[in-house]
C-alpha positions as CSV (number, residue, x, y, z in Angstrom):
1,X,110.9,69.6,75.5
2,X,112.5,68.4,78.7
3,X,114.3,71.8,78.8
4,X,110.9,73.6,78.8
5,X,109.1,71.5,81.6
6,X,112.5,72.1,83.8
7,X,112.2,76.0,83.5
8,X,108.6,75.8,83.6
9,X,109.2,73.8,86.8
10,X,111.7,76.4,88.3
11,X,109.7,79.1,87.5
12,X,106.4,77.9,89.5
13,X,108.6,76.8,92.2
14,X,110.3,80.2,92.4
15,X,107.1,81.8,92.2
16,X,105.8,79.7,96.0
17,X,110.0,80.1,97.3
18,X,109.6,83.8,97.2
19,X,106.2,84.6,98.5
20,X,107.0,82.7,101.6
21,X,110.2,84.2,101.6
22,X,109.3,87.7,102.5
23,X,106.8,88.6,105.2
24,X,105.4,92.4,104.7
25,X,104.7,92.5,108.5
26,X,108.3,91.3,109.7
27,X,109.8,93.6,107.3
28,X,107.5,96.6,108.9
29,X,108.9,95.8,111.8
30,X,112.2,95.5,111.0
31,X,112.1,99.5,109.5
32,X,109.9,100.3,112.4
33,X,112.9,98.6,114.5
34,X,116.0,100.6,112.3
35,X,113.8,104.0,112.7
36,X,113.6,103.3,116.2
37,X,117.6,102.6,116.8
38,X,118.1,106.2,114.6
39,X,115.9,107.8,117.0
40,X,117.7,107.0,120.3
41,X,121.1,107.7,118.2
42,X,119.7,110.5,117.3
43,X,119.0,111.8,120.9
44,X,122.2,111.0,122.2
45,X,124.1,113.2,119.4
46,X,121.7,115.8,120.2
47,X,121.8,116.1,123.6
48,X,125.7,116.5,123.5
49,X,125.4,118.6,120.5
50,X,122.8,121.0,122.8
51,X,123.9,120.3,125.9
52,X,120.4,119.8,126.8
53,X,119.0,116.8,128.2
54,X,116.8,114.8,125.7
55,X,114.3,112.1,126.7
56,X,113.6,109.1,124.6
57,X,110.0,107.7,126.1
58,X,108.7,104.0,124.5
59,X,105.2,102.9,124.9
60,X,104.2,99.6,123.6
61,X,104.3,100.8,120.0
62,X,105.9,103.9,119.6
63,X,108.5,106.3,120.6
64,X,108.7,110.0,120.9
65,X,111.5,112.5,121.8
66,X,111.8,115.4,124.0
67,X,113.7,118.0,125.6
68,X,113.4,120.5,128.7
69,X,111.7,123.7,128.3
70,X,114.5,126.3,128.2
71,X,117.0,123.4,128.7
72,X,116.5,123.1,132.5
73,X,113.2,123.6,133.0
74,X,111.0,121.3,134.7
75,X,109.6,117.8,132.7
76,X,110.2,117.2,128.9
77,X,107.5,119.0,127.2
78,X,109.8,120.7,124.3
79,X,109.1,117.5,121.3
80,X,112.2,117.2,119.4
81,X,111.8,118.3,115.7
82,X,112.5,115.5,113.5
83,X,116.1,116.8,111.6
84,X,114.5,115.3,107.9
85,X,111.0,117.3,108.0
86,X,111.2,120.1,110.8
87,X,107.0,120.2,111.0
88,X,107.3,117.0,112.6
89,X,108.0,116.2,115.8
90,X,110.3,113.6,116.2
91,X,108.2,110.2,117.2
92,X,106.8,107.1,115.4
93,X,103.4,105.5,115.9
94,X,103.7,102.9,113.1
95,X,104.6,99.4,114.5
96,X,102.4,96.7,112.6
97,X,99.8,95.1,114.8
98,X,101.0,91.9,116.5
99,X,104.3,93.4,117.4
100,X,105.3,95.0,120.3
101,X,107.9,97.9,121.6
102,X,109.6,97.3,125.0
103,X,108.4,100.3,127.1
104,X,110.7,102.5,128.8
105,X,112.0,105.9,129.4
106,X,116.2,106.5,128.8
107,X,117.4,110.1,129.3
108,X,120.6,111.5,127.5
109,X,122.2,114.0,129.1
110,X,125.0,116.7,127.8
111,X,127.6,114.3,127.9
112,X,125.9,111.4,125.9
113,X,125.3,109.2,128.9
114,X,122.2,107.8,130.4
115,X,122.5,108.7,134.3
116,X,119.7,106.7,134.8
117,X,120.7,103.7,133.5
118,X,124.1,102.2,135.7
119,X,124.5,99.7,133.0
120,X,122.6,98.7,130.2
121,X,118.9,98.7,128.7
122,X,117.5,96.3,126.0
123,X,115.0,97.3,123.8
124,X,113.1,94.9,121.6
125,X,111.1,95.1,118.7
126,X,109.6,91.7,116.9
127,X,112.8,89.5,116.9
128,X,115.0,92.6,116.8
129,X,116.7,93.9,119.9
130,X,119.3,96.6,120.7
131,X,121.1,98.0,124.1
132,X,122.0,101.3,125.3
133,X,124.7,101.3,127.7
134,X,124.4,103.6,130.6
135,X,127.4,104.9,131.3
136,X,128.7,105.7,127.6
137,X,125.2,106.2,125.9
138,X,126.3,103.4,123.4
139,X,123.3,102.4,121.2
140,X,124.3,98.8,120.2
141,X,122.6,96.8,117.8
142,X,122.3,92.7,119.1
């Protein structure tokens, strides 16, 4: 009888304890953060492999990757295609409400460096942060 009561109490406690451990919004924010880091890393690799500048534009709730027309044209008007599905542009605007992304612009050149950032720039989503170093183009999760 005591064993049954102990098992029953543990099961009730585990339901409430596990429910408090998982926050869907925080989980979604972490997913958006990981996606953003991967997009910035892809932008650097794409700039190196194509020899064309790639711009990553972040707003408070989204990011998008663009290239110059013909590699040397004015402005960044050509959207980068998502490598997972070539029919979609590489962008994301599904940051859960209540969270923000640091707004900014970084441009990777053909060497994979960020010429406009002499040291580093830090981006934050919720409680997650990553840093892009200008001289090397390294994207480092903090």
